[in-house]
C-alpha positions in Angstrom: 22.2 -25.5 -11.5 20.5 -24.2 -8.3 20.8 -20.5 -7.7 20.2 -18.8 -4.7 20.1 -15.2 -4.2 19.5 -12.6 -1.3 17.1 -9.9 -2.3 14.6 -7.7 -1.0 10.6 -7.9 -0.8 8.9 -5.2 -3.1 5.8 -4.9 -1.0 5.6 -2.5 1.9 8.2 -0.2 3.5 9.3 -2.5 6.2 11.9 -3.8 3.4 12.2 -7.3 4.5 15.2 -9.4 3.2 14.3 -12.6 1.0 16.2 -15.4 -0.1 15.1 -16.7 -3.4 16.1 -20.0 -5.0 15.9 -21.1 -8.5 16.1 -24.8 -9.2 17.5 -26.6 -12.3 13.9 -26.8 -13.5 13.3 -22.9 -13.1 11.1 -23.4 -10.1 11.3 -20.5 -7.6 10.8 -20.5 -3.8 11.3 -17.7 -1.3 11.8 -17.7 2.4 13.0 -14.8 4.8 16.4 -13.7 5.3 17.4 -14.6 8.7 20.4 -12.2 8.4 18.5 -9.3 7.2 18.1 -6.7 10.2 14.5 -5.5 9.1 12.9 -8.9 9.5 15.4 -11.5 10.8 13.7 -14.4 8.8 10.0 -13.2 9.0 8.1 -12.6 6.1 4.1 -11.7 5.8 1.7 -13.6 3.5 2.5 -11.5 0.6 6.1 -11.8 0.9 5.8 -15.4 1.4 3.8 -15.8 -1.9 6.0 -13.9 -4.0 7.2 -17.0 -6.0 3.5 -17.3 -6.9 3.5 -14.0 -8.7 6.3 -14.2 -11.2 4.8 -16.1 -14.0 4.5 -14.5 -17.5 0.8 -14.8 -17.5 -0.3 -11.2 -18.9 3.3 -9.8 -19.0 4.1 -7.0 -21.4 7.1 -8.5 -23.3 7.5 -6.1 -26.1 7.3 -2.3 -26.9 4.0 -1.4 -28.3 3.0 1.8 -30.3 -0.7 2.5 -30.8 -1.5 -1.3 -29.7 1.0 -2.8 -32.3 4.4 -4.5 -31.7 7.3 -2.3 -32.1 10.9 -2.3 -31.7 12.7 -0.8 -28.9 14.5 1.9 -31.3 11.1 2.8 -32.9 9.3 3.0 -29.3 12.2 5.2 -27.8 12.6 7.5 -30.8 8.6 8.1 -30.6 9.0 8.9 -26.8 12.1 11.2 -27.4 10.5 12.9 -30.3 7.1 13.7 -28.6 8.5 14.9 -25.5 10.9 17.0 -27.4 8.3 18.4 -29.6 5.9 19.3 -26.7 9.0 20.9 -25.0 10.0 23.2 -28.0 6.4 24.3 -28.7 5.2 24.7 -25.1 8.1 24.7 -22.8 9.5 22.4 -20.3 6.5 22.5 -18.0 4.3 21.0 -20.8 5.5 17.3 -20.1 5.5 15.2 -17.0 6.8 12.1 -15.3 4.5 10.3 -12.8 6.6 7.6 -11.0 6.4 5.2 -8.2 7.6 3.7 -4.9 7.9 0.4 -6.9 11.0 1.8 -8.8 14.3 1.1 -7.6 16.6 4.1 -6.4 18.7 3.9 -9.5 15.4 4.4 -11.7 14.3 7.2 -9.5 17.6 9.0 -9.7 17.7 8.9 -13.4 14.2 10.1 -14.0 14.6 13.0 -11.4 18.0 13.9 -13.1 16.4 13.9 -16.6 13.3 15.9 -15.7 14.9 18.6 -13.2 18.2 18.9 -14.7 18.0 18.5 -18.4 14.4 19.0 -19.3 14.3 21.9 -16.7 11.0 21.3 -15.1 10.1 19.9 -11.7 6.9 18.0 -13.2 7.9 14.7 -11.6 5.7 13.4 -8.9 5.1 9.8 -7.6 2.4 8.0 -6.0 4.4 8.1 -2.8 2.7 11.6 -2.8 -0.4 9.4 -1.9 1.1 7.9 1.1 4.0 9.7 2.9 4.1 13.3 1.6 2.7 14.8 4.6 5.6 13.1 6.6 8.0 14.7 4.5 6.4 18.0 4.9 6.2 17.7 8.8 9.8 16.6 9.1 10.9 19.5 7.2 8.9 21.9 9.1 10.1 20.5 12.5 13.7 19.3 11.6 14.8 21.3 8.6 15.2 18.1 6.7 13.1 14.9 5.5 14.9 12.9 8.6 13.4 9.8 10.2 15.0 10.0 13.6 14.5 6.3 14.9 14.9 2.5 13.9 12.6 -0.5 14.1 14.5 -1.7 17.4 13.0 1.4 19.1 9.7 -0.5 18.8 11.3 -3.5 20.8 12.9 -1.0 23.4 9.9 1.2 24.2 7.8 1.0 27.2 4.9 2.5 25.5 4.2 2.1 21.6 1.4 4.4 20.1 0.1 3.2 16.8 -2.0 6.1 15.1 -3.3 5.7 11.7 -1.8 2.5 11.3 -3.3 -1.0 10.9 0.1 -2.5 11.7 -1.1 -6.2 11.7 -2.1 -6.0 8.1 -0.1 -3.1 6.4 3.4 -3.9 8.1 2.8 -7.4 9.4 6.6 -8.1 10.0 6.7 -5.1 12.3 3.7 -6.1 14.0 5.2 -9.5 14.9 8.4 -7.9 16.2 6.2 -5.8 18.4 3.9 -8.5 19.4 7.0 -10.7 20.2 8.5 -7.7 22.3 5.5 -7.2 24.2 5.0 -11.0 24.9 8.6 -10.9 26.4 7.9 -7.8 28.4 4.1 -7.7 29.2 4.7 -4.5 31.0 4.9 -2.7 27.6 1.8 -0.9 26.7 0.5 -0.5 23.2 -2.0 2.3 22.5 -4.0 2.2 18.9 -5.4 5.2 17.7 -8.1 4.6 14.8 -11.6 5.0 14.1 -11.9 1.2 13.2 -11.3 -1.7 15.4 -8.9 -3.2 13.1 -6.9 -6.5 13.7 -4.2 -4.4 15.3 -6.4 -3.6 18.1 -6.2 -7.1 19.4 -2.5 -6.4 20.5 -3.3 -3.1 22.1 -3.9 -2.3 25.8 -5.9 0.8 24.8 -7.8 1.4 21.6 -9.0 5.1 20.9 -11.6 5.0 18.4 -11.6 8.7 17.7 -13.7 10.4 15.1 -12.3 10.5 11.8 -9.6 13.2 11.1 -9.4 14.2 14.9 -5.8 13.4 15.4 -4.9 17.1 15.6 -7.1 17.8 18.6 -6.0 14.8 20.5 -2.3 15.5 20.1 -2.6 19.3 20.5 -4.6 18.4 23.9 -1.8 16.2 24.7 0.7 19.0 24.2 -1.4 21.4 26.6 -1.7 18.5 29.2 2.2 18.1 29.0 2.8 21.7 29.9 -0.1 21.7 32.6 1.6 18.6 34.4 5.2 19.7 34.1 6.2 17.0 31.9 8.0 19.2 29.6 12.0 18.8 29.4 12.7 22.5 29.8 16.3 22.1 29.4 16.0 20.2 26.0 13.3 22.8 24.8 15.6 25.6 25.8 18.8 24.4 24.3 17.4 22.6 21.2 14.3 24.1 19.9 12.3 27.2 18.8 8.7 28.2 18.7 7.6 26.6 22.2 6.0 29.7 23.2 3.6 30.3 20.1 2.8 26.5 20.1 1.8 26.5 23.6 -0.3 29.7 23.2 -2.2 28.0 20.3 -2.5 24.7 22.2 -3.8 26.4 25.4 -6.9 27.1 23.5 -7.8 23.4 23.5 -9.2 22.3 26.8 -9.8 18.9 27.9 -13.4 19.1 27.3 -13.1 20.4 23.8 -10.9 17.3 22.9 -13.8 15.2 24.3 -16.1 16.9 22.2 -14.0 16.7 18.9 -12.8 13.3 19.1 -15.8 11.7 20.7 -13.6 9.7 23.0 -14.7 8.6 26.6 -13.2 10.8 29.4 -11.5 7.8 30.9 -9.8 6.6 27.8 -8.6 10.1 27.1 -7.1 10.5 30.7 -5.6 7.2 30.4 -3.7 7.9 27.2 -2.4 11.3 28.4 -1.3 9.6 31.7 0.5 7.0 29.8 2.3 9.5 27.6 3.2 11.8 30.5 4.7 9.1 32.8 6.4 6.9 30.4 9.9 7.8 29.4 10.6 5.5 26.4 7.7 6.3 24.1 7.5 5.5 20.3 4.8 6.9 18.0 4.3 5.2 14.7 2.0 6.7 12.2 1.1 5.9 8.8 -1.7 6.6 6.3 -4.4 7.3 8.8 -2.3 10.3 9.7 -0.8 11.4 6.2 -3.9 10.6 3.8 -5.8 13.6 5.2 -6.6 17.3 4.2 -4.7 18.1 7.7 -2.0 15.5 7.5 0.9 17.7 7.8 -0.4 19.3 10.8 -1.1 15.8 12.4 2.5 15.0 11.8 3.7 18.3 13.5 1.2 17.8 16.2 2.9 14.4 17.0 6.6 15.9 16.6 5.5 18.7 19.0 5.0 16.1 21.7 8.2 14.2 21.3 10.2 17.5 21.0 8.5 18.9 24.2 9.6 16.0 26.3 13.1 15.5 24.5 11.9 11.9 23.6 13.6 11.7 20.3 16.5 10.1 18.8 17.4 7.9 21.8 16.8 4.2 22.1 13.3 3.3 22.6 11.8 6.8 21.9 10.9 9.0 19.1 8.3 9.3 16.3 8.4 6.7 13.5 7.0 7.4 10.1 6.0 3.9 8.6 5.9 4.2 4.7 3.8 2.4 2.5 6.0 1.3 -0.4 9.3 -0.5 -0.6 11.2 2.4 -2.0 9.2 5.5 -0.9 12.3 6.4 1.2 14.7 5.9 -1.8 12.5 8.1 -3.9 12.8 11.0 -1.1 16.6 10.5 -1.3 16.7 11.3 -5.0 14.2 14.1 -4.9 11.4 12.1 -6.6 8.8 14.4 -5.3 7.9 17.5 -7.4 9.0 20.0 -4.5 12.2 18.3 -3.7 15.8 18.2 -5.1 18.1 15.1 -5.2 20.2 14.2 -1.9 17.5 15.9 0.4 18.6 19.2 -0.9 15.8 22.0 -1.3 14.2 23.1 -4.5 13.5 26.4 -3.2 17.2 27.1 -2.2 19.1 28.8 -4.8 22.4 27.4 -3.3 21.1 23.8 -3.5 20.0 24.4 -6.9 23.4 25.7 -8.0 25.0 22.9 -6.2 23.1 20.1 -8.1 23.4 21.7 -11.4 27.0 22.0 -11.0 27.2 18.3 -10.1 25.1 17.2 -12.9 26.5 19.6 -15.3 23.2 20.2 -16.6 22.1 22.7 -19.0 19.3 23.9 -16.7 17.6 23.2 -13.4 14.1 23.5 -12.2 13.6 26.6 -10.1 10.2 26.1 -8.8 8.1 23.2 -7.6 6.4 21.1 -10.2 3.1 19.8 -10.3 1.9 17.5 -7.4 0.0 14.4 -8.3 -3.5 15.7 -8.0 -2.5 19.0 -9.9 -0.6 17.0 -12.3 -3.6 15.1 -13.7 -5.7 18.1 -13.4 -3.1 19.9 -15.7 -3.3 16.9 -18.0 -7.2 17.3 -18.0 -6.9 21.0 -18.9 -4.4 20.3 -21.7 -1.4 21.8 -20.1 0.4 18.9 -19.9 1.0 17.5 -23.6 3.3 14.4 -22.8 3.1 12.2 -20.0 5.3 9.3 -18.8 3.7 7.1 -16.3 6.1 4.4 -14.5 5.3 1.4 -12.4 2.0 2.6 -11.0 -1.8 2.6 -12.0 -3.3 6.0 -11.2 -6.6 5.0 -13.0 -7.2 3.0 -9.9 -5.2 4.6 -7.1 -5.4 8.2 -7.6 -8.6 10.1 -6.0 -11.3 11.4 -8.4 -10.2 8.2 -10.4 -12.7 8.6 -13.3 -11.5 12.1 -13.9 -8.0 10.9 -14.0 -9.0 8.2 -16.8 -10.7 11.0 -18.7 -7.7 13.0 -18.5 -5.4 10.1 -19.9 -7.9 9.8 -22.5 -7.8 13.3 -23.7 -3.8 13.6 -23.4 -2.1 14.1 -26.8 0.6 11.7 -25.8 0.8 9.0 -23.0 3.7 6.7 -22.3 3.3 3.8 -19.7 6.2 1.4 -18.3 4.9 -1.4 -16.6 5.3 -5.2 -16.4 1.5 -6.0 -17.5 -0.1 -5.7 -20.7 -3.6 -5.0 -19.4 -4.2 -2.5 -16.5 -6.7 0.2 -16.0 -4.0 2.5 -17.0 -2.0 0.9 -19.8 -5.2 0.7 -21.9 -4.9 4.5 -22.4 -1.1 4.4 -23.5 0.1 5.5 -26.9 3.5 3.8 -26.2 3.8 0.7 -23.9 7.2 -0.2 -22.6 8.0 -3.4 -20.8 9.7 -3.2 -17.5 11.6 -5.5 -15.5 9.6 -7.0 -12.4 10.6 -8.2 -9.1 13.1 -11.2 -9.3 14.4 -9.4 -12.5 15.5 -6.1 -11.2 18.8 -5.1 -10.0 19.5 -2.0 -7.7 18.7 -0.4 -4.2 15.7 0.2 -2.2 15.5 2.1 1.2 13.0 1.1 4.1 11.1 3.0 6.7 14.2 3.2 9.2 16.7 4.6 6.3 17.9 1.1 5.5 19.5 0.6 2.1 19.1 -2.8 0.9 20.1 -4.6 -2.6 17.2 -5.7 -4.7 19.0 -8.5 -6.8 17.7 -10.3 -9.8 17.3 -14.0 -9.5 15.6 -14.5 -13.0 16.4 -13.5 -16.4 14.8 -10.7 -18.4 11.7 -12.0 -20.1 11.0 -11.3 -23.8 12.2 -7.8 -24.5 11.8 -6.2 -20.9 14.3 -3.8 -19.9 15.1 -1.8 -16.7 13.4 1.6 -16.0 16.6 3.3 -15.7 17.7 2.0 -19.1 14.6 3.1 -20.8 14.9 6.7 -19.3 18.5 6.8 -20.2 17.9 6.0 -23.9 15.4 8.5 -24.2 17.6 11.2 -22.7 20.3 10.1 -25.2 17.9 10.7 -28.0 17.0 14.2 -26.6 20.8 15.1 -26.9 21.9 14.4 -23.4 24.0 11.3 -24.4 27.1 12.2 -22.2 25.3 12.7 -18.8 23.3 9.5 -19.3 25.8 7.0 -20.3 25.0 4.5 -17.7 25.8 0.9 -18.5 24.9 -0.7 -15.2 23.0 0.3 -12.1 26.3 0.4 -10.1 27.3 3.6 -12.0 24.1 5.3 -11.0 24.4 4.3 -7.4 27.9 5.6 -7.4 26.7 8.9 -8.7 23.8 9.1 -6.4 26.3 8.5 -3.5 28.6 11.2 -4.7 26.1 13.9 -4.9 24.9 13.0 -1.5 28.4 13.9 -0.4 29.2 16.8 -2.7 29.9 19.9 -0.7 28.1 18.5 2.3 30.5 18.5 5.3 27.7 17.2 7.7 25.4 19.9 6.7 22.8 17.7 5.2 21.5 14.6 6.7 21.6 12.3 3.6 25.1 11.4 2.9 26.3 8.0 1.7 29.6 9.2 0.4 31.3 6.1 1.5 29.7 4.4 -1.3 30.7 6.9 -4.1 33.6 4.9 -5.3 31.8 1.6 -4.8 32.9 -1.1 -7.5 30.7 -3.5 -9.1 31.8 -6.7 -7.2 31.3 -4.7 -3.9 27.9 -3.1 -5.1 26.8 -6.7 -5.9 27.9 -8.0 -2.2 26.6 -4.9 -0.6 25.0 -5.8 2.9 21.9 -3.7 4.3 23.2 -0.6 5.8 21.6 2.5 7.3 22.1 5.9 6.1 24.3 8.3 6.9 27.4 6.6 5.9 29.7 9.5 5.1 33.0 8.7 3.1 35.5 7.0 5.5 33.0 5.8 8.0 31.8 2.0 8.4 28.4 0.8 8.6 26.7 1.4 11.8 23.1 1.7 13.4 22.5 5.3 14.0 19.6 7.4 15.3 19.2 11.1 14.6 18.8 14.1 17.0 20.1 12.5 20.0 22.5 15.5 20.3 19.7 17.8 19.8 21.3 19.0 16.6 18.7 19.6 13.7 19.0 21.0 10.3 17.4 24.3 10.2 20.0 27.0 9.9 20.4 27.6 13.8 20.5 24.0 14.3 17.4 23.8 16.5 14.1 22.0 15.8 10.8 24.0 15.4 7.6 23.6 17.1 4.8 24.3 14.9 1.7 26.2 16.4 -1.4 24.0 15.2 -5.1 24.6 15.9 -7.6 21.8 14.9 -10.2 22.6 12.1 -13.6 21.0 11.7 -13.4 17.8 9.8 -16.9 16.2 9.4 -17.7 16.5 5.7 -20.9 14.5 6.0 -24.6 16.1 5.3 -28.1 14.9 4.8 -27.4 13.8 1.1 -24.2 12.0 2.1 -24.5 10.9 5.7 -21.7 8.2 6.1 -17.8 8.8 6.2 -16.1 6.5 3.9 -12.5 5.3 4.9 -10.3 3.6 2.3 -7.3 1.4 2.8 -5.5 -2.0 2.6 -6.3 -5.4 3.5 -3.7 -8.3 4.6 -3.0 -10.2 1.5 -3.3 -7.7 -1.4 -1.1 -5.0 -2.5 -2.1 -1.7 -4.1 -4.2 -2.5 -7.4 -3.5 -6.1 -7.4 -1.4 -6.4 -10.5 0.7 -8.9 -8.7 -0.9 -10.4 -5.7 -4.1 -10.9 -8.1 -2.1 -13.8 -9.5 -1.8 -15.7 -6.5 -4.6 -18.1 -5.5 -3.7 -18.3 -1.9 -3.5 -14.2 -1.7 -7.2 -14.4 -3.0 -8.3 -17.1 -0.6 -8.6 -14.8 2.6 -10.8 -12.2 1.1 -11.8 -12.8 -2.6 -13.9 -9.7 -3.5 -14.3 -6.0 -2.5 -16.3 -5.5 0.6 -17.6 -2.6 2.7 -17.4 -2.9 6.5 -20.4 -1.2 8.2 -21.9 -1.3 11.6 -24.9 -3.9 12.1 -27.3 -1.0 13.1 -26.4 1.1 9.9 -26.7 -2.4 7.8 -30.2 -2.8 9.5 -31.5 0.8 8.6 -30.1 0.1 5.1 -31.9 -3.1 4.8 -28.6 -4.8 3.9 -28.2 -8.6 5.3 -24.9 -10.2 5.8 -23.2 -10.8 2.4 -25.7 -8.4 0.8 -24.7 -6.0 -1.9 -23.9 -2.5 -1.1 -24.0 0.5 -3.6 -22.0 3.4 -2.3 -22.1 6.8 -4.1 -20.4 10.1 -3.6 -20.7 13.2 -5.9 -17.9 11.6 -8.1 -19.1 8.3 -8.8 -20.5 4.8 -7.6 -19.2 1.7 -6.5 -20.9 -1.9 -5.8 -19.1 -4.0 -3.1 -19.9 -7.0 -0.7 -21.5 -5.8 2.8 -19.4 -6.9 5.6 -21.4 -6.3 8.7 -19.2 -6.0 11.7 -19.1 -4.3 15.1 -15.4 -3.3 14.5 -16.7 -0.6 12.5 -18.0 2.7 14.1 -21.6 3.8 13.3 -21.9 6.3 10.5 -18.7 4.8 9.0 -17.8 2.6 6.2 -14.4 1.1 5.2 -13.6 -0.2 1.6 -10.2 -1.5 0.4 -8.5 0.3 -2.4 -7.3 -2.8 -4.2 -10.0 -3.8 -6.6 -10.0 -2.6 -10.2 -11.8 -3.1 -13.5 -9.6 -6.3 -14.2 -11.0 -8.1 -11.1 -14.4 -6.4 -10.4 -17.2 -4.7 -12.2 -17.5 -1.6 -10.3 -15.0 -1.5 -7.3 -12.6 1.2 -8.0 -13.3 3.1 -4.7 -10.9 6.0 -5.6 -13.6 7.2 -8.2 -15.6 8.2 -5.0 -12.7 10.2 -3.5 -12.5 14.0 -4.2 -9.4 15.7 -5.1 -9.2 17.5 -1.7 -5.6 17.7 -0.5 -3.4 18.9 2.4 -2.6 22.5 1.9 1.1 22.1 2.4 2.0 18.5 1.4 -0.5 18.2 -1.5 -1.4 14.5 -0.1 -5.0 13.5 -1.0 -7.5 13.0 1.8 -8.5 9.4 1.4 -9.8 8.6 4.9 -12.7 11.0 5.1 -15.0 11.0 2.4 -18.7 11.8 2.6 -20.9 9.1 0.8 -24.3 7.7 0.6 -25.0 3.9 0.8 -28.0 1.8 -0.1 -28.7 -1.8 -1.0 -28.0 -3.1 -4.2 -31.2 -4.8 -5.4 -30.4 -8.2 -7.4 -32.5 -10.5 -9.2 -30.2 -13.6 -8.5 -26.6 -13.8 -6.7 -24.4 -16.4 -7.9 -21.0 -18.1 -7.3 -19.3 -19.8 -10.1 -15.8 -21.8 -10.5 -14.1 -22.2 -13.9 -11.1 -23.6 -15.3 -11.1 -21.0 -18.0 -10.7 -17.3 -17.0 -14.4 -15.9 -17.4 -14.8 -13.6 -20.2 -17.4 -11.0 -21.1 -19.0 -11.0 -17.5 -22.2 -9.0 -18.1 -23.6 -9.0 -14.5 -24.6 -6.1 -12.4 -22.0 -7.3 -10.0 -18.9 -9.7 -10.4 -15.7 -10.1 -8.5 -13.1 -12.2 -10.2 -10.2 -14.0 -8.2 -7.5 -16.6 -9.1 -8.1 -20.0 -7.5 -6.2 -23.2 -7.4 -6.9 -25.0 -10.9 -8.8 -22.1 -12.0 -11.1 -19.3 -11.1 -13.6 -18.2 -8.9 -16.3 -15.5 -9.4 -18.8 -14.0 -7.2 -22.1 -12.6 -9.2 -25.3 -10.8 -8.8 -27.8 -9.8 -11.7 -30.2 -7.0 -11.7 -32.3 -8.8 -14.5 -32.5 -12.6 -15.0 -30.6 -14.3 -17.9 -32.7 -16.1 -20.4 -30.6 -19.0 -21.0 -28.4 -20.0 -18.3 -26.6 -22.8 -20.0 -25.8 -20.6 -23.1 -24.6 -17.8 -20.7 -22.1 -20.3 -19.0 -20.7 -21.9 -22.1 -19.9 -18.2 -23.5 -18.6 -16.9 -20.1 -16.6 -20.0 -19.2 -15.5 -21.1 -22.7 -17.3 -24.4 -22.4 -17.5 -26.3 -25.7 -21.2 -26.4 -27.0 -20.8 -30.1 -27.3 -20.6 -30.4 -23.4 -24.1 -30.8 -21.9 -24.7 -29.5 -18.3 -25.7 -31.4 -15.3 -27.8 -29.5 -12.8 -31.3 -28.4 -11.9 -33.6 -25.6 -11.4 -36.2 -25.0 -8.4 -38.6 -22.6 -10.0 -40.3 -22.0 -6.6 -37.1 -20.9 -4.7 -35.3 -19.7 -7.8 -32.2 -21.8 -6.9 -30.2 -23.1 -10.0 -27.2 -25.3 -10.1 -25.3 -26.0 -13.2 -22.0 -28.0 -13.8 -20.2 -28.9 -17.1 -17.7 -31.7 -17.3 -15.0 -33.1 -19.6 -15.0 -36.7 -18.6 -14.0 -36.8 -15.0 -12.8 -33.3 -14.9 -14.9 -30.0 -14.0 -14.9 -27.3 -16.5 -17.2 -24.9 -14.7 -20.0 -24.9 -12.2 -22.7 -22.2 -11.6 -24.8 -21.7 -8.2 -27.6 -19.4 -8.4 -30.1 -18.2 -5.8 -32.5 -15.2 -4.9 -30.4 -14.5 -1.8 -26.5 -14.9 -1.3 -25.4 -18.1 -2.2 -25.0 -20.6 0.4 -22.2 -22.7 -1.2 -19.0 -23.9 0.5 -16.8 -21.9 -1.5 -13.3 -23.5 -0.9 -14.7 -26.8 -1.2 -16.4 -26.0 -4.5 -13.1 -24.5 -5.8 -11.2 -27.7 -4.7 -13.5 -29.6 -7.2 -11.8 -27.9 -10.2 -8.7 -30.2 -9.3 -10.5 -33.3 -8.1 -11.7 -36.4 -9.9 -15.4 -36.9 -10.6 -15.2 -40.3 -12.2 -19.0 -41.2 -11.2 -22.3 -39.5 -11.4 -22.8 -39.7 -7.6 -19.7 -37.3 -7.2 -21.0 -35.2 -9.9 -24.5 -34.6 -8.1 -22.8 -34.0 -5.0 -21.1 -31.2 -6.5 -24.2 -29.9 -8.1 -25.7 -29.9 -4.4 -22.8 -27.4 -3.4 -22.0 -29.1 -0.1 -19.4 -31.6 0.6 -20.1 -34.9 2.2 -19.5 -35.8 5.7 -16.2 -37.4 4.9 -15.2 -34.1 3.5 -16.0 -31.2 6.0 -15.9 -27.6 4.9 -12.8 -25.8 6.0 -14.6 -22.7 5.6 -13.3 -19.3 4.8 -9.7 -19.1 4.7 -7.9 -17.6 7.7 -4.1 -18.7 7.3 -3.4 -18.3 3.6 0.0 -19.9 4.1 -1.3 -23.5 5.1 -4.8 -22.9 3.5 -6.8 -23.1 7.1 -10.3 -22.1 7.3 -12.4 -20.7 10.1 -14.2 -24.0 10.3 -11.2 -25.8 11.3 -9.9 -23.2 13.8 -13.4 -23.4 15.3 -13.3 -27.1 15.6 -9.7 -26.9 17.1 -11.0 -24.4 19.7 -13.7 -26.5 20.5 -11.4 -29.7 21.0 -9.4 -27.8 23.7 -6.8 -25.5 21.8 -7.3 -22.3 23.4 -4.3 -20.1 22.6 -3.0 -19.1 19.2 0.2 -21.1 19.9 -2.0 -24.3 20.6 -3.9 -23.8 17.4 -0.8 -23.5 15.5 0.5 -26.6 16.7 -2.7 -28.6 15.8 -3.3 -26.9 12.3 -0.1 -24.9 11.5 -2.1 -21.9 11.1 -0.3 -18.7 12.1 3.2 -20.6 12.2 4.7 -19.5 9.1 4.3 -15.8 8.1 2.2 -14.9 11.4 -0.1 -12.4 9.4 -3.3 -14.3 10.6 -2.4 -14.5 14.3 -4.6 -11.5 15.3 -7.4 -13.0 13.5 -6.9 -16.5 15.1 -7.1 -14.8 18.4 -10.3 -13.3 17.6 -12.0 -16.4 16.5 -10.6 -18.1 19.9 -11.8 -15.2 21.9 -15.1 -15.5 20.1 -15.5 -19.1 20.8 -14.6 -18.9 24.4 -17.0 -16.2 25.0 -19.8 -18.1 23.3 -19.0 -21.0 25.3 -19.2 -19.1 28.5 -22.7 -17.7 27.9 
């Protein structure tokens, strides 16, 4: 019987609604939920490919202890015993949890309750520390609470949208689509992008401010001074609803226009235009994301932005205000339950004795943490120093995602006891676990998440739990019971946890705290199962309603007023003669975090299949690196090897490398090994956007490309990057030393039977080699080698894994590495949804399709999730510019 369920996407903080359908045969399909107010049916490429990431290949299906299969009772007993032993011998601060924005709110709540209320330590932190903790700190300084004032609708109502430190087109694609649609319907809307890189988002912008890395504080402090100088301050609002204006102006008055120009490196005309737009436009929304948060001055950046909105009173009203865009699907839910080491549940303050007493009385707990715990970077340093004796990691992969990643890995190796709850057997982190616990994945979980606009949505299970996998909240509750806290953790279903979470939010609140969903405190199972998305607050007795905060000028400091924060910019250039480049890390369009899910989807790897470094053409020329060459990037912490992507979108002296690749998919591409453990002094968020590095050409004896039905194993090349493909696998290769017997290498690496003879050739003069192995009409594997980056039609070669090769002529055509005239090469994939390549789009443009809509009508490209529309526009513009020359 077919089953259809409304649920929520598990990727970014947009929180899109998804409709998942399971047929009688077990096939799963997904589409956007047209009724969900976050996306109204839209999905990005990752969300559209969700059904391709839920297979059981590589799943952790049973508990393991020291690498052997174990039962749940034995595994949970071991976890409880080891944590209890460490606490008894070394105290509560000798244990820690490191959790994730991938957890549901119910999981997060139980973890926070166990650690802070029953173990009695605040040593619970989250990978959300890496993405939005500077926003939390900035909100709390300015507003007295971690409150996001506005809504997504404000993007569509604004007359000026500022995107700072946000590649919206790739990192929050559905919001990008909503903004693009709004701008198309109201061409008078202005969009300003503030980013050192010319990202795909720049193609929507009327003005792109390519400022120097980490100079956002100077830009917005200068804006504040400009607002005062041009009488653009709302004096009545400032007097009635704020404090600290005079001190903030005194600090800002030290920042002259000339100094802003000098620090940011911006042209004077662009800076004047930006300041003019902000000054003269009433409806202004400023969106900020990791480019603001992931900085040693991230909290000051946030407050510099908030200062400008407070000074003009542009906050909490339709079409105006600051909007923090969170990176993960439930980073906000984690904030609601106090998932950070310096927070309490229900937006209460760990530093407040009254709040601590209130939470302890509500939980009826034997203890309550009375001081902040270790933030993420400090937590892993404490593990390395032996101060943490037992560590439980849930739903995250810190050996890839944490700064100073090699040091994090060394810390886990040395830790006396490590527990990892995950859905996959093999990750860079699970290999260091003493106990592995199998968790539920998307499609199996049941609970709630909260998106960037405070909207709580249900994530419902559409699939049965595989093997012995269990919910994270259940694992935590079972360990809590074994540690002697049975009555407080007697949960039988997530609805009971949500009830308690809601009741705590309303407990002794009376409107004094922003987070209040007391209306859900007596929710029953049936209502919980049918719960529609709603925005908080939703106090008892109220009905769901769209709401903005601070429209009435009432804030959450004791006097009810917001705070201006006096800020002075600090020097931010970390480069020197030994490390002359600035490295910036971040996301790409079709992959997510450390690829444990998106790496399963062939179409999500079709757009960009290997790790790369964006660098400017002149920098590439000086380094002696050609197009598609390999680049070795080094910092004092480590080295990575990635493909060179030479582009004028990148500023001179800067390098961008994505953060997704890991040891499962590439030889040496964990970019966070390069990032030092430098953090914001207030938020503790690491600075991942401004890293001093050196770069040089990686000298290869041979470059290679291969396709294989079997997953390659034992790749012993100086560089390799593996990706799932239709019918098998693709792998990019580079060898620093020649291999003596390439045929034997292929047979070992691609699991080709010894009885299969290769078809191919070698040109000893050029160094070119081609080998293909067939089992009857089916291709098993093919290897293409050259002394320069291999010129093979990749997508065509991959397609041969599922093609029939019944005659020798077709097999020799494959060995040549080029499609015939009747099978034109589509080129590198641009549209993942419909597998449309760049060559097809170029041909379409040359045939008269001169708009994104026309290309979409001709090829379907960009008509589904829309994530590729900016790239299609860039290709069209490039073709038309070339034709005009």
